[in-house]
N, C-alpha and C positions, 0 to 999 in steps of 0.2 A: 435241359439235356444233361444227362449224366456224363461226367468227365471220367474217362477210363482211368483205372487205378494206376497204371504205369505213367500216364501223363501227370497225374496228381503227385506221384512220387518224384518225377523229374522236376516239376515246378517247386516242390517242397525242398528238394536238395539245393536248387538254385537260391531259393529264399534263405536257406540255412547258411550258405556260403556268404551271401550278402549281409545278412543280419549279424553274423558273428565276425564279419570283417576278415574272412579267411582269404589267403592269397596263395600263389603258386608254392607248392611244397608242403602246405599245411594239411594235416591229416583229418579226415572226417571221423565222426564218432563210429563206434562199432555197429555192426549190422542191426543187432537187437535194439540198440538205442535209437538208431536212425528210423527204424520202423515205428517206434513209439512217437518220436518227434514229428514224423511226417504223417503218421496215421494210415499206413498201408501194410499189406502183407509182405512177407519176405520175397515171394515170387514177383510181385509188382516192383519192389525195390530193386531186386537184382536185374530185372528187365530195364529199368530206368538207368541204373548204373552202367549197364552194358552200352546203352545208347549214348550216354554222356561221355563214356570212355572213347567211343568211336568218334564223337564230335570234339574230342580234345578238351572237354571241360574237366574231366576227371582222369586220373591215372591209377590203375590197379596194380599193386605190387604184391606178388605172390608171397603169402606168409606174413605180410606186413600190414596190409590194409588198403584203404582207398584214400587218395590224396587229390588235392586241387592241382590240375596240370599246369605246366608252364605254357604260355601262349606260343604258337608256332606260326611261321609265315605260311600262307596258303598259296600254292602254285596250281593254277588251273590249266590243264593240258589244252593246247591248241588255241589259247586266248592270248591277247596282248599281255605281256608280262613286264611289269615295272616293279623292281624289287622294293624300292622305297615306298611306293603306294601300297604294295602288298603287306609290308611290315606295319605301316601306319594303320591299315585297315583292322589289324588285330591288336591295336593299342601299343605297339612296340616302336622304339626309336631306331630307325635304320642308320647304318653307317657303312663306309667303304674305306678300305686300306689299299692304296695303290701299290701293287707289287712290280709290274712292268708294263710298258707300253711303247709303241713306236710303229714305224712303217717297215715292212719287209716284203720279200717276194713270196707270193702265195705258195705254200706247200701243195702237193698234188691233191691231197684229200680235201684241203680247204678250198682250193680252186674248183674242184668238182661240185662241192655243195653250194658255192656262190656263183656257179655258171661262168667261171673265169678260165683263163689259161694259166697253167703253172708258171710261176714267176711274175705274174701281174702284181702290181703293188697293192697290198692290203694293210689296213690299220689293225693292229692287234692290241688288246687291252686285257690285262690280268689283274683282278681285284679279289681281296678277301671281303666278303659281305658280312656285316655284323648286325645283330639285333639286340638292343639294350646293352651294347658293348661286348657281346659274346659272339665269337665266330660262328657263322652258319654255313658258309660255303666258300669255295674258291671258284670264281667265274672267269673263264677265258673266252674272249670273243674276237671274231675277225669280221671286218667290213671292207667292201670294195673301196679302196682309196681313190681310184679314178672317178668313181661316181660321187664320192663325197670328199673332195679336196679340202684340206685344211682342218679336217675333223679331229686331228691330233692336237690342235691348239686349244685344248680345254683342260680344266682341272677336274678329272673324273673321280677324284676323291670327294669332291663336293657337288659336281653336276651330274645330272641323269643323262646317260647316253641317248636314251629314247627321246627325252625332251629336247636335246640338242638337234637330233635328226628332224624332229617335227618343226622346231622353231627356226632353225637356220637353213634347212634344206627342203622343208615342206613335205617330208616323207614320214608317214605314220605306220608303225608296225600294226598290221591288221590281224594276222593269225600266224600260226606256226605248225611245224611238224616236229614231234618230239619222240625220243626213245629213252627209256630208263632201265638201268641194270645195276647190279651190285659189283663193287670193286673193293680192293684193299688199298689203304692209304699208304703212299710212298713216304720214304724218309724225309724228303724235302717238303712234303705237304703236311705232315703230322704236326709240326709246331705252329703252322698257320691256322690249323683247325682246332688246336688244343686236344689232339688225339695222339695215340701211340702208333708208330709204324706198324702196318699190318692190320690195324683196326678196320672193320667193315665200314663202308660208306656207300652212298648212292652215286652212280655215274650217269649223268644227265647230258644228253646231246640234243641240239635243236637247230633247225633252220627256221629263222623268223622272216616273214614275208610282208610285203606291202599289199595294198588293196588290189593291185593288178596281178598279184601272185609272183612278183619278182623277189628273189632272195635278197635280203638286206643284211642279215647277220647270221653267221654260223657260230654256235656256242658250244663249249665243252666244259662242264662244271663237275666239281667234286663236292658232294653235299653231305652234311651231317644229318643222318636220318632222324635224329631226335630233335631237330630244330625246324622241320618242315612238315606240312600236310600237303597231300596231292588230291586233286579231284578232276573229274571229267566234266566237260561242258555240254555233253549230249548233242553232238553234232548231227545235222540232218544226214540221212543215208547217202545223199548225192555227194557229200563231202567226205564222209567216212571211207568211202570206197577208194579215195585217192591216197589214203594214208597207208603206208606199209607195202606198196606194190613192188618196190625194189629196196634192197638193203642199203639205203643211202647213208645210214649211220654206222655201218660196220666197217672196220678197217682190217 
């Protein structure tokens, strides 16, 4: 069977990266040289590069060339999300910097998303997530303290919240509902993310649920767009229809 030229180009580029020991930020040879090295036409090469850019293998810089891309954490919409596991899946070392935590009365918007009454006790946790020592996001989450008493008695700079939920309370996050939009980084957020105030970032909100559909965590995150990839898990139609019927993420 004949291998399509674009597939040969893609495999050839991957081989070149490996054989030359190229890493994130390293520049690939110019287009003409790449065509000769891989043995394909410019059309096939450009198609392969476009696919590899979309897959975060390569990064194309206008007027500069094509480079090996930095790895990024992959967040899959509506699936169980464990930051540490997601970072390790792409060969990165995850970390957490604890910013604030404690038990407070649930604000109205948090109470609504967790099916509580405003003022009910909730555990809140705010962390800066890092990958290979670089900040990726600021994650803030709220959990029903009445359902999970004592959950604040852990070191979440070292422990996984979801692992604590499963190990100590027998509750596993099964799926979630998410919304994502664009925001501007505030002055208090900028130094935590290594950005400047006013820089663009992604604003990610989610209600994570257990297997019975009960809300477990409401999360509000500020994300560096250059440190993440997002994907869909292709939910069945019967589940897709339940998402987005009311504006539960909009304040």
